[in-house]
N, C-alpha and C positions, 0 to 999 in steps of 0.2 A: 742760609749759609752759616750764620752764627750758631744756630742750634746744632748743626752737624759737627762743627769743630769742638764745641763744648762736650758733645757726646763722645767724640773720638779721644779727646784728652782724658776724659773719665775712664775710658777703656784702657788706655795706656797706663794710667796711674795705678789702677787696681790690678793690672796684670803683672806688675813687677814683683818678683819674689823677694822675701826677706829671709825667712827660715821656716822650714816645716819638714815633713817626711815624705817618703815615696808613696805613691798611690796607684801604681800600675805594675804589672808583672808579679813575679814571686816575691819581690821586696815590698809589696804593698803593705802599708801600716794603718790604713783606714778603709772602711767599707765603701765601695762604690754605691752612690745613691741613685744613679741613673745608668741605663745602658746607653742608647743613642737618643731615642725620643720617648722611651717608656721608663717608668720608675722600677727600682728594685726594693727589696726590704732592708737594704743597707741603711745605716744611720750614722749621722755625725755624733760623736761623743759630746758630752756637756762641755761647753766652752770652745768647741771647734767651729771653724767657719770655712765655707767653700765659696770661692769666687769663680764665676764662669763667664767666658766671652765666646759667643758663636758667630761665625761669619758665613753668610749663605748668599743665594742668588739675588740678583738685582741690587747689589751693593748693600745687602742686609747685614745688620749687626744686632745681636741680642745679648744683653748683659744681665747676670743674675747673681744674687748673694743669698746664701743660706746659712743659718746658724743653728747649732745644737743647743737648744735651751735646756734640755734634759737629755740623759742618755737614751731615752726612748721617745723623745719628742723634738721635732725641728720645725723651723719656720723660715720661709724665704720669699723674696720678691724679685721680679725681673722686669726689664723694659727694653724696648728696641724699636726698630723700624727698617724700612728699605730706602735705598738711594743715599744712605749715610756715607758710603764710599762711592765717589763718582762726582759728576758735574751737575746732575739734576737736583731739583729741590727735594730735600728729605721728606718722606712720608712716615710719620711716627705711628706706632700702634695706638689704638683708641684708649686703652687702659693698661696699667701695669699688670703683670701676672703675679698671682699669689700661690704659694704652695705650703701646705702643712702636712706632716707625716707623724703617725703614732705607731710604734711597734707594739704589737700585742704579745708576741711570743718570740723568745730568742731561739736560735737554731740549736738543735741537739743532733746526735747521730741518727735518731729515728724520725724527727720531724723538722721541717724547714722553719726558718724565721718567717714570720707573718706580720705584715704591716697594713694599716689602712691610711688613706690620705686623700687630699684634694689638691689638684694642680690646674689652674686656669690658664696656664701659658701654652698656647699652641706653637707650632714651628713653621718656619718659612714665611713668605709674605702674607699679610692680612688681606682678605677679600671683602671689601666693603659691601658689595651687592648681596653677598650671602651671610654677612655678619659672622665670619668664621676665619680661622687660619687655613692655609693650604693643607697643613697637617693638623687635624683637630687636637685640642688640648685633651689630656687624660680625663680631666674632671674628677669625679669621685672614683676611687679605685681601691682594690684589695690585691695584694701581691705576696707571693711566697718565693723565698730564695734558699737554695741549698748549695753548700760548697763541698768539693771533693778534692782529695790529694790524688792527682793523676798526671804524672810527669810534670809536676808543678802544681798550679792551682786551676781548678775548673769550677765555675759557678753556673748554676742554671736557675732560671727565673720564669715565672708564669703568673698571669693575673687577669682580672677582668676590670673594665672601667666603663663609666657612664659619663660622657662628655656633656658639658653645659652648652656646647655650640650646636644648636638644634634647629636654627632658623632655615636650614636648607631642606628641612622636612624629614631628615633621617634621624630618628631618635632611638635607634636600637642600642642595646647593651653590646659591648665590644669585648674582645679577648686578645691577649698578646703573649708571646713566648720569646725567650732570649737566652743567650749564653755568653760567657767570657772565659777565655783560655789564656793563661800566662805563657809567654815565650821568653824564658830567661828571667833575669832579675828586674828588667825595666820595661818590657814590652808586653802588651796584651792585644789579642784579637777579639772582636765583639761581633755577634750576629743577633739579629732581632727580626721577628716577624709580627707585624700588626695585622690581624685578620681584617680590620677595617669594615666590620659588619655594620658600623654606623656611618659608612661613607660609600654606599653602593646603590642607593635608589632615590627617587624623587629628584630634587635639584642638586644632590650631592655630586661631587666631581670625580669620585672614584669609579673604577670600571669593574669592580668585583674581583680583583686579583689580590687584594691585600698589599701591604707594603713590606718588602724585604730589604733590610738595611745591613750593611757591613761596616765595621769601623776598626781603626787601629789607634791604640793609645801608647804613647812613649813618654816615660817619666824621665825628666831631665834633672832630677834630684832637687832637694830643698823645697819639695812641695809643688813644683811646677810640672805640669803634664800637657803635652800637645797631642791633639788627635786629628785624624782625617777620617771622614765618613763618606761612603758611597751609598746613597739612599734611593729608595723606590726603584730597585733594580727590576722589579716586576712590571714597570711602566704602567702603574695603576692610574695615571693621569695622562690626558691627551698631549700635554706639552712636554713630555719627557722622552728623550731619544735614547740615552744611555743610562742616566741616573744623576741625581743631584749630588754634586760634590761640595762638601762643607768642611770648614776648619773649626776646631774647638780648642780653646785654651782654658785650663783650669789651675787653680791654686788653692791649696789647703793649708791652714795654720790653726793655731789655738791662742786664745786670749791669755 
C-alpha cells in the first residue's frame, strides 16, 4: 500500500504544469516524439524535457521522463505497474523502461526526417509467464516522419522495429504506420496501425490481425496536454471486446 501511494504522489507532482508551450493541434511548438504506442522521428530540442503519465486497464499507471540532451539525441526512462489505482496489492513492472533516440536526417520537402532508436518499455500489463508486456516494446527501431500543410497540419509516420521481448517464441521483425491530423489550434486526432508480425505465432497472444489504435490529444496550454486512446480496435487479443481505453497526460518544458 505504501508503494502505491508514493507512486501516485509522484505522478501528481510531475503532472502539474508550470510554464511551456502548446504541443497539439496547429499551435504545436514541439515535435511529437510518439504517436500512441509507436515512436515518430520527432525530437525534443536540447534542454527540453517531456513528462508523461499513462493510465490503463487493471488500475495501471506508467510514468516516463525524456530529455533532449542534444537537438538530435534524447534519453528517457519510465516505470509503472498495475493495481496502483484500486484496492488490490500493486504489481510493479520488473524493470524500468529505457529509451534513446538519434535523428539521422532532418525533414526536407523531398525526404522525411529519419531516426533510429531503442525503447524497452512495453504497454499495458506485464505478463510474467511470457516475460513480456501485453503490447510488446518497440525495442530497436527505425522510423521516418513527414509533415504536410493540409487544412492545418498532417504528419505521417512509418517504421520497422525488432522487440527484445521474444520469450513467447515470436522473434519476427515488425512494422508500423501512423498519422496525426490537427483540428484547430489545440486538438489533434491520431491513428496508428501496428502490424504485430512479432505477435502472431508460437506462444504469442496476438491473433494475426495487428493492432489498430485511435487517439485524441487536447492541449490545455502552458505545455499540458491530455489524451484519450482507444486501442486494439481489431480485437487482436482474446480478452478484448470493444477496445482498450486509456488516458494520457503529457507536459513539456525546457530547462
